[in-house]
DSSP file (Angstrom, degrees, kcal/mol; ACC not computed):
  #  RESIDUE AA STRUCTURE BP1 BP2  ACC     N-H-->O    O-->H-N    N-H-->O    O-->H-N    TCO  KAPPA ALPHA  PHI   PSI    X-CA   Y-CA   Z-CA
    1    1 A M              0   0    0      0, 0.0     2,-0.3     0, 0.0     0, 0.0   0.000 360.0 360.0 360.0 136.6  -44.1   12.8   36.9
    2    2 A S        -     0   0    0      1,-0.0     2,-0.5     0, 0.0     0, 0.0  -0.635 360.0-122.8 -89.8 147.7  -43.5   14.6   33.6
    3    3 A T        -     0   0    0     -2,-0.3     2,-0.4     2,-0.0    -1,-0.0  -0.761  20.7-150.3 -91.5 136.2  -41.0   13.4   31.0
    4    4 A R        -     0   0    0     -2,-0.5     2,-0.4     2,-0.0     0, 0.0  -0.856  10.2-166.2-106.5 142.0  -38.4   15.7   29.9
    5    5 A V        -     0   0    0     -2,-0.4     2,-0.5     2,-0.0    -2,-0.0  -0.988   9.6-165.6-129.9 122.4  -36.9   15.6   26.4
    6    6 A I        -     0   0    0     -2,-0.4     2,-0.5     2,-0.0    -2,-0.0  -0.965  13.7-169.7-109.3 129.4  -33.7   17.3   25.1
    7    7 A R        -     0   0    0     -2,-0.5     2,-0.5     2,-0.0    -2,-0.0  -0.966   4.0-171.6-118.3 124.6  -33.6   17.3   21.3
    8    8 A V        +     0   0    0     -2,-0.5     2,-0.4     2,-0.0    -2,-0.0  -0.972   4.8 179.7-119.1 132.5  -30.4   18.3   19.4
    9    9 A T        +     0   0    0     -2,-0.5     2,-0.3     2,-0.0    -2,-0.0  -0.992  22.1 117.8-131.6 137.6  -30.4   18.8   15.6
   10   10 A G        -     0   0    0     -2,-0.4     2,-0.3     2,-0.0    -2,-0.0  -0.971  49.2-105.6-174.0-175.0  -27.3   19.8   13.6
   11   11 A K        -     0   0    0     -2,-0.3     2,-0.3     2,-0.0    -2,-0.0  -0.958  29.2-176.1-130.7 148.7  -24.9   18.9   10.9
   12   12 A G        -     0   0    0     -2,-0.3     2,-0.3     2,-0.0    -2,-0.0  -0.932   9.6-158.7-141.2 166.2  -21.3   17.9   11.1
   13   13 A Q        -     0   0    0     -2,-0.3     2,-0.4     2,-0.0    -2,-0.0  -0.991   4.8-169.6-148.1 139.0  -18.4   17.1    8.9
   14   14 A I        -     0   0    0     -2,-0.3     2,-0.4     2,-0.0    -2,-0.0  -0.993   1.1-172.2-131.8 140.1  -15.2   15.2    9.4
   15   15 A K        +     0   0    0     -2,-0.4     2,-0.3     2,-0.0    -2,-0.0  -0.990  13.0 164.4-130.0 140.4  -12.1   14.9    7.3
   16   16 A T        -     0   0    0     -2,-0.4    -2,-0.0     0, 0.0     3,-0.0  -0.973  37.0-107.1-145.5 157.0   -9.2   12.6    7.9
   17   17 A H        -     0   0    0     -2,-0.3     2,-0.1     1,-0.1    -2,-0.0  -0.665  42.3-105.9 -83.8 143.3   -6.3   11.2    6.1
   18   18 A P        -     0   0    0      0, 0.0     3,-0.1     0, 0.0    -1,-0.1  -0.392  18.5-148.9 -65.6 147.0   -6.4    7.6    5.0
   19   19 A D  S    S+     0   0    0      1,-0.2     2,-0.3    -2,-0.1    -2,-0.0   0.484  78.1  31.5 -95.7  -2.7   -4.2    5.3    7.0
   20   20 A M        -     0   0    0      2,-0.0     2,-0.4     0, 0.0    -1,-0.2  -0.966  55.4-172.4-153.2 131.9   -3.5    2.9    4.1
   21   21 A T        -     0   0    0     -2,-0.3     2,-0.6    -3,-0.1     0, 0.0  -0.993  14.7-151.2-125.7 135.7   -3.1    3.1    0.4
   22   22 A R        -     0   0    0     -2,-0.4     2,-0.5     2,-0.0    -2,-0.0  -0.882  13.4-177.7-105.6 125.9   -2.8    0.0   -1.7
   23   23 A I        -     0   0    0     -2,-0.6     2,-0.6     2,-0.0    -2,-0.0  -0.980  11.4-155.1-121.2 132.4   -0.9    0.3   -5.0
   24   24 A T        +     0   0    0     -2,-0.5     2,-0.4     2,-0.0    -2,-0.0  -0.925  16.7 172.6-111.6 121.5   -0.7   -2.8   -7.2
   25   25 A I        -     0   0    0     -2,-0.6     2,-0.5     2,-0.0    -2,-0.0  -0.987  15.8-154.9-128.1 135.4    2.2   -3.1   -9.6
   26   26 A S        -     0   0    0     -2,-0.4     2,-0.4     2,-0.0    -2,-0.0  -0.950   8.2-171.9-117.3 129.5    3.0   -6.1  -11.6
   27   27 A L        -     0   0    0     -2,-0.5     2,-0.4     2,-0.0    -2,-0.0  -0.969   7.2-174.0-115.4 132.4    6.5   -6.9  -12.9
   28   28 A Q        +     0   0    0     -2,-0.4     2,-0.3     2,-0.0    -2,-0.0  -0.964  11.3 153.1-128.1 149.5    7.2   -9.7  -15.3
   29   29 A G        -     0   0    0     -2,-0.4     2,-0.5     2,-0.0    -2,-0.0  -0.981  33.1-132.1-162.2 161.2   10.3  -11.2  -16.7
   30   30 A V        +     0   0    0     -2,-0.3    -2,-0.0     7,-0.0     0, 0.0  -0.979  27.0 175.7-125.8 124.8   11.6  -14.3  -18.1
   31   31 A M        -     0   0    0     -2,-0.5     6,-0.1     1,-0.1    -2,-0.0  -0.902  33.1-134.4-123.6 150.6   15.0  -15.7  -16.8
   32   32 A P  S    S+     0   0    0      0, 0.0     2,-0.4     0, 0.0    -1,-0.1   0.777  89.0  43.7 -76.3 -22.1   16.7  -18.9  -17.7
   33   33 A E  S  > S-     0   0    0      1,-0.1     4,-1.6     0, 0.0     5,-0.1  -0.917  75.2-129.7-128.4 149.4   17.6  -19.8  -14.0
   34   34 A Y  H  > S+     0   0    0     -2,-0.4     4,-2.2     1,-0.2     3,-0.2   0.927 109.7  52.3 -57.0 -52.2   15.7  -19.7  -10.7
   35   35 A D  H  > S+     0   0    0      1,-0.2     4,-2.2     2,-0.2    -1,-0.2   0.862 107.7  50.9 -56.8 -38.9   18.4  -17.8   -9.0
   36   36 A A  H  > S+     0   0    0      2,-0.2     4,-2.7     1,-0.2    -1,-0.2   0.843 108.4  53.9 -68.1 -33.2   18.5  -15.1  -11.7
   37   37 A T  H  X S+     0   0    0     -4,-1.6     4,-2.2    -3,-0.2    -2,-0.2   0.942 109.4  46.6 -65.8 -47.9   14.7  -14.7  -11.3
   38   38 A L  H  X S+     0   0    0     -4,-2.2     4,-2.5     2,-0.2     5,-0.2   0.916 113.3  48.7 -64.3 -44.9   14.9  -14.1   -7.6
   39   39 A E  H  X S+     0   0    0     -4,-2.2     4,-3.0    -5,-0.2     5,-0.2   0.962 112.5  48.6 -61.3 -48.0   17.8  -11.6   -8.0
   40   40 A A  H  X S+     0   0    0     -4,-2.7     4,-2.3     1,-0.2    -1,-0.2   0.882 111.8  49.1 -50.1 -43.0   15.9   -9.7  -10.8
   41   41 A S  H  X S+     0   0    0     -4,-2.2     4,-2.3     2,-0.2    -1,-0.2   0.915 111.7  48.2 -70.8 -42.8   12.8   -9.6   -8.7
   42   42 A A  H  X S+     0   0    0     -4,-2.5     4,-2.2     2,-0.2    -2,-0.2   0.912 112.6  49.5 -65.5 -41.3   14.7   -8.3   -5.6
   43   43 A D  H  X S+     0   0    0     -4,-3.0     4,-2.2    -5,-0.2    -2,-0.2   0.921 112.3  47.1 -60.3 -44.3   16.4   -5.6   -7.8
   44   44 A D  H  X S+     0   0    0     -4,-2.3     4,-2.5     2,-0.2    -2,-0.2   0.914 110.4  52.8 -62.2 -46.1   13.1   -4.5   -9.3
   45   45 A T  H  X S+     0   0    0     -4,-2.3     4,-2.4     1,-0.2    -2,-0.2   0.922 110.9  47.2 -61.3 -45.4   11.5   -4.4   -5.9
   46   46 A E  H  X S+     0   0    0     -4,-2.2     4,-2.4     2,-0.2    -1,-0.2   0.922 110.5  52.7 -61.9 -44.0   14.4   -2.1   -4.6
   47   47 A S  H  X S+     0   0    0     -4,-2.2     4,-2.2     1,-0.2    -2,-0.2   0.922 110.7  46.6 -61.0 -45.1   14.0    0.1   -7.6
   48   48 A L  H  X S+     0   0    0     -4,-2.5     4,-2.7     2,-0.2     5,-0.2   0.899 111.1  52.1 -60.5 -43.8   10.3    0.5   -7.0
   49   49 A K  H  X S+     0   0    0     -4,-2.4     4,-2.4     1,-0.2    -2,-0.2   0.911 109.9  49.2 -63.9 -39.8   10.9    1.2   -3.3
   50   50 A S  H  X S+     0   0    0     -4,-2.4     4,-1.9     2,-0.2    -1,-0.2   0.917 111.4  49.1 -64.1 -44.8   13.5    3.9   -4.2
   51   51 A I  H  X S+     0   0    0     -4,-2.2     4,-1.2     1,-0.2    -2,-0.2   0.931 112.3  47.4 -60.0 -47.0   11.1    5.5   -6.6
   52   52 A M  H  <>S+     0   0    0     -4,-2.7     5,-2.0     1,-0.2     4,-0.3   0.869 109.4  55.0 -63.4 -36.9    8.2    5.5   -4.1
   53   53 A E  H ><5S+     0   0    0     -4,-2.4     3,-1.2     1,-0.2    -1,-0.2   0.860 103.3  54.5 -64.5 -35.4   10.5    7.0   -1.5
   54   54 A K  H 3<5S+     0   0    0     -4,-1.9    -1,-0.2     1,-0.2    -2,-0.2   0.803 103.6  57.4 -63.5 -30.0   11.4    9.8   -3.8
   55   55 A M  T 3<5S-     0   0    0     -4,-1.2    -1,-0.2    -3,-0.2    -2,-0.2   0.462 130.8 -91.8 -82.2  -0.6    7.6   10.5   -4.0
   56   56 A G  T < 5S+     0   0    0     -3,-1.2    -3,-0.2     1,-0.4     2,-0.2   0.437  82.0 132.3 107.0  -0.2    7.4   10.9   -0.3
   57   57 A F      < -     0   0    0     -5,-2.0     2,-0.4    -8,-0.1    -1,-0.4  -0.536  62.0-112.9 -76.7 149.3    6.6    7.4    1.0
   58   58 A K    >>  -     0   0    0     -2,-0.2     3,-0.8     1,-0.1     4,-0.6  -0.684  19.2-137.6 -81.8 135.2    8.5    6.1    3.9
   59   59 A R  G >4 S+     0   0    0     -2,-0.4     3,-1.0     1,-0.2    -1,-0.1   0.887 103.8  55.0 -54.3 -40.2   10.6    3.1    2.7
   60   60 A T  G 34 S+     0   0    0      1,-0.2    -1,-0.2    -3,-0.0    -2,-0.0   0.756 100.7  59.5 -70.5 -22.8    9.8    1.1    5.8
   61   61 A D  G <4 S+     0   0    0     -3,-0.8     2,-0.6     2,-0.0    -1,-0.2   0.621  84.5  94.1 -81.0 -13.1    6.0    1.6    5.2
   62   62 A L    <<  +     0   0    0     -3,-1.0   -13,-0.0    -4,-0.6   -10,-0.0  -0.714  54.9 179.0 -86.3 121.3    6.2   -0.2    1.8
   63   63 A K        -     0   0    0     -2,-0.6     2,-0.2     2,-0.0    -3,-0.0  -0.977  25.3-132.6-129.2 123.7    5.4   -4.0    2.0
   64   64 A P        -     0   0    0      0, 0.0     3,-0.1     0, 0.0   -19,-0.0  -0.496  11.2-152.8 -69.0 145.3    5.3   -6.4   -0.8
   65   65 A R        -     0   0    0      1,-0.3     2,-0.3    -2,-0.2    -2,-0.0   0.638  62.0 -36.4 -93.0 -19.0    2.2   -8.6   -0.7
   66   66 A G        -     0   0    0      2,-0.0     2,-0.4     0, 0.0    -1,-0.3  -0.938  44.2-129.7 169.9 166.2    3.5  -11.6   -2.5
   67   67 A R        -     0   0    0     -2,-0.3     2,-0.4    -3,-0.1   -26,-0.0  -0.990  21.0-160.7-141.1 128.8    5.8  -12.9   -5.2
   68   68 A F        -     0   0    0     -2,-0.4     2,-0.4     2,-0.0    -2,-0.0  -0.914   5.4-171.9-118.7 134.5    4.6  -15.5   -7.7
   69   69 A L        -     0   0    0     -2,-0.4     2,-0.4     0, 0.0    -2,-0.0  -0.995   2.5-167.9-130.5 128.6    6.9  -17.7   -9.8
   70   70 A W              0   0    0     -2,-0.4    -2,-0.0     1,-0.1     0, 0.0  -0.918 360.0 360.0-111.9 140.6    5.7  -19.9  -12.6
   71   71 A F              0   0    0     -2,-0.4    -1,-0.1     0, 0.0     0, 0.0   0.423 360.0 360.0-114.9 360.0    7.7  -22.5  -14.3
């Protein structure tokens, strides 16, 4: 019985949009009280989300990765 071989040679190219972009932004501030610190952080986060939304990002797609507080 003879062996049959099919050989295919070629080139291909694929393009796709990325499904995730990570942007790192650091905000720093000094506040006298803990509550003021949290409020300022929340206000700053909302401001950044508004800016990113104006640039075409969906507000619901923007997720903070963490919040660090030092005393």
